[in-house]
N, C-alpha and C positions, 0 to 999 in steps of 0.2 A: 579325355583321350590323349592330351599332351603328356600326361603323367606316364603313359606307357613308353614314351620315347626315353624317359629316364629309368623306369623300372626294369625294362627288358635287358638293357646292357648291364645294369647292376646285378640282376639275377644270373645272367650268363657269366659275369666275372666271378661271382661268388661260387657258382657251380664249378667252374674251371679251377678255382683256387682250392676247393675241397678235393677235386680229382687230383690235382697236383700234390696236395698233402698226402693223399692216400698212396699215390704212386711213389712218393719219396719214402714213405714208411715201408713199402714193400721192398724197395731197393736197399734199404739200410737194415734189413732183417729185424724189424720191430716185432714181427709175429712169430719168430722162432723161439721156442721154449725148450732149450736144451737142458736146463736145470730141472724143469718139471718132468721131462721124460726120464731123466736119470733116477728121480725119486719114485715115479710111478712103476717102473719095472721091478723095483724092490718091495713094493707095497703088497701086503697080504689081502688087502681089501678087494672084494669082488664087486665091481660096479654093475654086473648083470642082474643081480638080485637086490631087492630093497633091504635096507638095514633092519635087523630084528631087534 
């Protein structure tokens, strides 16, 4: 039972650390794919139908 006194704060710290890293990546535009959008608009490939 004494181990929970150690494990709960450690797990909360790691959870908040992961949340902080995710929020940082959102603020610094890590998920924007401007280069890919430029190439996809010019592509002849139709993703609605499976490849033949």
